[in-house]
N, C-alpha and C positions, 0 to 999 in steps of 0.2 A: 105481139099476141104468144108467142111461146113461153116466153116468161112469165106470162099470166096464168098460161095454163099450167106450168110446172106448180106455182104457188097453187093455186086452186087444189090441182090433185093430192098436194100433201098437207094441204090445212082444211078441206072440207071436212074432215073428221078429226074428232079430240086426239091429239097425239099419244092420251093412255091407252085409246081405244080401237084402234086398228083394225080395219078387214081386210082381208084376202078374198079372192074367188076363183070360182071354173069357169071356165071360158067352154060356153055350149056351143057349137058350131055345126053348120049344114053341110050336106054333103054323104050323110050315111054313116058316117063312123061313128064308132062308141062314146062319145065323149064323156059317158056318164063313167066310164071303168073305172076301177079301182076308188068305190066310192067311200072306204074309211080312209084314206090315205091322208087326206089335207086334214083332216080333224087331229089324226093320230101326229102330224108333222106341227101343227101350232102348240099342241099341250107340251110336245120335247122342245118346240122355241122357247115357250112362254115359262119352263120350266128350267130351261139349261142357259140361254142367252139372254134370258131378262127380257123377252119382249112382252107387250102387253097387247096382244093379237084376238080378237072375239073368239071364241072357241070355233064356231059353227062358221064354216066360209059360204059366202055368198054364191049364186049361179048369177052369170053376166052372161050376154049375146054381144059377139062381135062391132055391131054396128048400133050399141046402146050407148047414150049419153052418160048411163051411170060407169061407164069403163072408168071414167076421169076421174072415179073414187078410190079407187085401188091401186095403192102401189103395186100391188104384186099380183097378177093372174097366170092361173097355171091350165095347163092345157094338155090332153092327154088322148090315146087313144089304140085302136089298131088298124084303122081304115080311114078310108076317104075324108077328104077333107077339102069343103071349097068356099071360097070368101067370097061372097060377091061385093060388087065396087063401091057399096056404102059400109062392107064391114072393111074391105082395103083401107080407104080413107079415114076411117074411124080409130082403125087401129094403127096405121102412122099417126096421125096427131097424137094419139097415147104413147105413143115412143115416143116420137121426138115431144112430148111436153114432159117427159121425166117416168114416165110410166115403165115397167119392167113385165117382160111375156118370158114366162119360161113353158118350154115347151117338152114334155118329155115321151120320146117312141116308145109303146108299148109293143112293139113289133109289130111292123106291117103298116105303118103311117108314112115311113120315111118315102116313098116313091110320089108321096101327094102333096106331103107337107113342103118338099121344097119349092115347088113351083108357086104356091102359096105365100112362102114366104117371099118369092121375088117379087109376085105382085106387090106386094108392101113395099119394098124396097129396090125399085128394077135396076140401080145404079150401085149397089155397094151390094158383094159379095160375102157369104158368108165364112167366116174363117175359123179355123180349129185354135182353141184358145189354150196356151202353154199349161204347166204344170207352174208354171211359175206365177200364174195372174191370184192377184188376193182372193178369187175365190175360192182357191182350192188350199189358202193358205192362214183363214182366220176365222171363227176362232179354234177350229179343229185343220189339221194338216192332211192333206192328202199329195203327198210327196210324187206321187205318180200321176196325179190328175184325177180325171173322172176314175170314180169304183165302179167295179162289175159285179151287180148286184145278181140277176140271175143270167145263167148261160143258155143260148140258144142255138149259134150257128159257128163258135169261136173263133168270132169276130171279137179284137180288141173294144173297150168303150170306148167313147168319142164325143167331147165338147164342142161343138157352134157356137159361134157369136156373132152379132150384130152391133157394130159399135159407133154412136154418134158423141161424134167431138171425146172420142176415149173413152166415154163409159159405156159399158156393157149393159145394153138396152133388151136384147133378146137373147135366151139361152136355148138351144136348142141339145138336148141329150140323147144321144143315140149311141144303140148296142149295150145298153148298161140296165133298164128299167129301173129306174131309180122310184118311182111311184110304187110298183109292188113291192119294194120294200120298205114302205111308210105303212101299209096293210096291219090290220087288226095280224095278231101274232098265227091263229087259227087259218089263214086265207091261203097262204099260200105255205105255212108250217116251215119257216127258215129260221134258221139257228138264229141265237139273240145277236151274235156278234155281226150278221149281215144286217140286220134289222138295224141295229146302232149304227154300222157304218152307212146305210143309206137315209137314216135320220140326222147324222152329224152333216153330211154332205148336202141335204136339205137347210139345215138350219146354217151352214156358209152360204146358202144364195139368200136366205132370209135377212141375215148379217149383211151382206154384200147390199144388198138395196136401202135397209135402214142408215148405214155408217157411209154410203158414198154419195 
């Protein structure tokens, strides 16, 4: 069954026109924050690493059967997150079938999301991903691991992951604000080099999904 789901996940859409999605979750957190981020990331990846992702991301709920149509699902916000039993079951099925969930803490989500991740994988711990991992090595090199995009409280950025059979299936980026760096330039007035750093790290994530 697991192999069948994995096949369906990646051939359900034509290989020349993949789609990615934003996770619309419950709990009151602002799942819709950074509204321009995924569009800009898609544009950057299509131009620089030769992906052919549809330009407009979809929105998907964690309990939806459509979740299995997307090789990459992004989740962000500043506040509370609650996954119900159907959400947990479907997310677990999605991730064990070959899907990938990127959770980007936009400052304020951490205290909530960790317990929700534990619901999905009660017997698996989040582990910090070393800078030697391929997600930091290609196509752009981040020798020190996850970059810092926005400074809030002086803590170092950290990337955590859930691995299944040695493959990263859930990436949790913390103290980084990666998605803010993907937004339109006028949103945060970030310097070009900061935006490029964020977009290159995002491209590494996308590259990992489509090449591993």
